[in-house]
C-alpha positions as CSV (number, residue, x, y, z in Angstrom):
1,M,108.9,91.1,152.7
2,E,107.2,91.1,156.1
3,H,103.8,90.6,154.3
4,Y,104.6,87.1,153.2
5,Q,105.3,83.6,154.5
6,I,106.7,80.6,152.6
7,G,103.9,78.6,151.2
8,Q,101.4,81.4,151.4
9,T,99.1,81.9,148.4
10,V,99.3,85.4,146.9
11,R,97.5,87.1,144.0
12,I,99.8,88.5,141.3
13,E,98.3,91.4,139.3
14,F,99.5,93.3,136.3
15,W,97.6,96.6,135.5
16,K,97.4,98.8,132.5
17,Y,98.2,102.5,132.7
18,P,96.7,105.1,132.3
19,A,93.4,103.2,132.1
20,E,93.8,101.8,135.6
21,K,92.5,98.5,134.4
22,L,93.5,95.0,135.5
23,H,95.3,93.4,132.6
24,Y,95.9,89.9,133.9
25,W,96.3,88.0,137.2
26,W,97.1,84.6,138.7
27,E,97.6,83.0,142.1
28,A,101.0,81.7,143.2
29,Q,102.7,80.3,146.3
30,V,105.5,82.2,148.0
31,Y,108.5,80.0,147.5
32,E,111.4,82.1,148.7
33,L,111.9,85.4,150.5
34,R,115.1,87.4,150.1
35,E,116.0,91.0,150.9
36,E,116.0,91.7,147.2
37,G,112.6,90.2,146.5
38,V,110.0,87.4,146.5
39,L,110.1,84.3,144.4
40,V,106.7,82.8,143.7
41,Y,105.9,79.3,142.3
42,M,103.0,78.2,140.1
43,P,102.5,74.5,139.7
44,L,101.8,72.6,136.5
45,G,98.3,73.4,135.4
46,F,97.9,76.7,137.2
47,T,95.2,79.1,136.1
48,F,96.1,82.4,134.3
49,H,93.3,85.0,134.0
50,H,93.9,87.4,131.1
51,V,91.2,90.0,131.9
52,S,92.1,92.2,128.8
53,K,91.4,89.3,126.4
54,N,88.6,87.9,128.5
55,R,90.3,84.5,128.6
56,V,91.2,82.0,131.3
57,L,94.0,79.5,130.5
58,R,95.2,76.4,132.3
59,V,99.0,76.6,131.9
60,Q,100.7,73.4,130.8
61,H,104.0,74.1,132.6
62,Q,105.2,75.1,136.0
63,A,106.9,78.4,136.6
64,Y,108.8,80.6,139.1
65,V,108.7,84.4,139.0
66,A,110.9,86.7,141.0
67,F,109.6,90.1,141.9
68,F,112.4,92.4,142.9
69,V,112.3,95.4,145.3
70,G,112.7,98.6,143.3
71,R,113.4,96.9,139.9
72,W,111.5,97.6,136.7
73,Y,111.2,94.0,135.7
74,S,110.2,90.6,137.0
75,G,110.6,87.1,135.7
76,G,112.0,83.6,136.0
77,P,112.0,80.1,134.5
78,D,109.1,78.2,133.0
79,L,109.7,74.5,133.5
80,D,108.3,71.2,132.2
81,A,106.8,68.6,134.5
82,E,110.2,67.2,135.3
83,G,111.7,70.6,136.2
84,K,113.7,71.1,133.0
85,V,113.9,74.8,131.9
86,L,111.8,75.5,128.9
87,E,112.5,79.3,128.7
88,Y,112.6,82.4,130.9
89,Y,109.9,85.0,130.7
90,W,110.6,88.6,131.9
91,N,108.1,91.4,132.1
92,I,109.2,95.1,132.0
93,Q,107.0,96.9,134.5
94,T,106.9,99.5,137.3
95,P,108.5,98.3,140.5
96,P,106.2,95.8,142.3
97,R,104.0,96.9,145.2
98,F,104.1,94.3,147.9
99,E,100.9,94.2,149.9
100,P,99.4,91.6,152.2
101,G,98.1,88.8,150.0
102,R,99.0,90.5,146.7
103,I,101.9,91.7,144.5
104,W,100.9,94.2,141.8
105,Q,102.5,96.5,139.2
106,Y,101.8,98.3,135.9
107,D,102.7,96.3,132.8
108,L,104.9,98.4,130.4
109,E,104.3,96.3,127.3
110,I,107.9,95.1,126.7
111,D,108.6,91.4,127.3
112,I,111.9,89.5,127.1
113,K,112.0,85.8,126.5
114,C,115.2,83.8,127.0
115,R,115.7,80.2,125.8
116,A,117.1,77.6,128.2
117,D,120.5,78.3,126.7
118,H,120.1,82.0,127.8
119,R,119.8,83.5,124.3
120,C,117.3,86.3,124.7
121,Q,114.8,88.1,122.4
122,T,112.9,91.3,123.2
123,F,109.2,91.5,122.2
124,D,106.5,94.2,122.0
125,L,108.7,97.2,121.4
126,E,106.2,98.6,119.0
127,E,103.4,98.4,121.6
128,F,105.7,100.2,124.1
129,A,106.5,102.9,121.6
130,A,102.8,103.5,121.0
131,K,102.1,103.7,124.7
132,A,105.2,105.6,125.8
133,P,103.6,109.1,125.3
134,L,101.0,108.1,127.9
135,Y,103.6,107.1,130.6
136,P,105.4,109.4,132.9
137,T,108.9,110.3,131.5
138,E,110.6,108.3,134.3
139,W,108.7,105.2,133.4
140,V,109.9,105.4,129.7
141,E,113.5,105.9,130.8
142,Q,113.4,103.1,133.4
143,A,111.7,100.6,131.0
144,T,114.3,101.2,128.4
145,R,117.1,100.6,130.9
146,A,115.3,97.5,132.3
147,V,115.8,95.7,128.9
148,E,119.6,95.8,129.3
149,Q,119.3,95.0,133.0
150,V,117.4,91.8,132.2
151,Q,120.0,90.8,129.6
152,R,122.7,91.5,132.2
153,H,120.8,89.5,134.8
154,M,120.7,86.5,132.5
155,R,124.4,86.8,131.5
156,R,125.4,86.9,135.2
157,R,123.0,84.0,136.0
158,Q,121.5,86.0,138.9
159,W,118.7,84.6,141.1
160,P,116.5,82.8,140.0
161,V,118.4,82.0,136.7
162,L,119.6,78.4,136.5
163,P,122.6,77.1,134.6
164,P,122.2,77.1,130.8
165,G,120.4,74.1,129.2
166,Q,119.5,73.1,125.7
167,G,117.5,75.8,123.9
168,G,114.2,74.8,122.5
169,A,111.2,76.3,120.7
170,W,109.4,79.3,122.2
171,L,106.4,78.5,124.4
172,E,103.0,79.4,123.0
173,R,101.6,82.4,124.8
174,F,98.5,84.4,124.2
C-alpha cells in the first residue's frame, strides 16, 4: 500500500474482459490503509461514471469500499447522510491492481448485496454464466469461491462490515 496516503484521491476502475474496455469508474479518497487492503471513501453526491451505459450519475448516498490484496471481491457499506448503513455492495472481480493514483480490476459480473441486517442476495449469475467461457478457467473457479467468501466475510463481520442494523429496501442501481 506504499502507493497511497490517507486523504489522497484515487481513481477506481472496473474493466471488462476480454474486450479490455473500461466498464465504469469513480474517484474516491483513501480512508484507511491496512496490510490486507485499502478502504476508500466516497462522500454524499459523488460522481459515478458508467462508461458501458454512457451514463454519469450523482450518487445520493455516501459509501466505503475495501479493496483487498489478492482477493477476488471488493465492497463495503453504503450509508445515508447521517452515516446509517443502507446496504453493503460487493463486486466479484479479479484481484485489484494497486497503482499510483488508481486501483483497477476486471469485473466478473456477479454482485452481492447485503441488507443492513446482513441478509445477502447474489445477483447477475446468468450474466456470469454467459461470460464464463470467455474467462480463464482460474477466474471462473475463483469467482465461484468468492461468492461464499463474501457471505462468510459478512457473517464474521470482517473489516469494513459494521454491526447489523435494520434491513431496508434495496438501493436503486443502474
